[in-house]
C-alpha positions, 0 to 999 in steps of 0.5 A: 466480481471480475478481475478488473472490477475487483482491482477498481474496488480495491483501489477505491477502498485503499485510497479511501483508507489512506485519505481517511475518508469515512466508510459512508464515502467509500460505500457511496463510491462502491455503490457508484461502481454498480455493486448491489446495496446488500454486497457493499458492506461485505465487499468493503470489509473483505477488501479492508481485511485483505489490505490490512492482512497484506500489510501485516504480512509484509511487516512481519515478513510472512509470520502473520499469515499462518491462519490465511489460506489462499483461494478462499476469496479471490477478492481477499487474495487480490486485496492481500496482494495489493496491501503486501505490494504497497507496503513493500514499495513504500519501504523501498521508496524510503530506502531510496530517499535515505540513500539519495540524501546520504549521497547528497551529503557525502557529495557536498562534504567532498566538494567542500573539502576539495574547495578548502584544500584548493584555496589553501 
């Protein structure tokens, strides 16, 4: 499977897992890409395993990757990297939101104190 095909398959499986689509729906989308029927289940399981292991590695900061060796499966490696990256991006977004909310609250409090002092 070429790099572009692998990324497309990973995106389909990741979106399907995120939206809680059933396996059959994800399988049909993989079949529509032209993946032969005997390889659909193996492709799905490889990608699912790679995504989940990538997320686990991001959560544990690499501690859960001891049994994993890069290069055994290019599809697994790409899915692993995608799971790792997706989790790290979500964590970053959460921290940015928290910072923005905190900054908004602080700005509102400073403005309120300023207005109260000015009206006295």
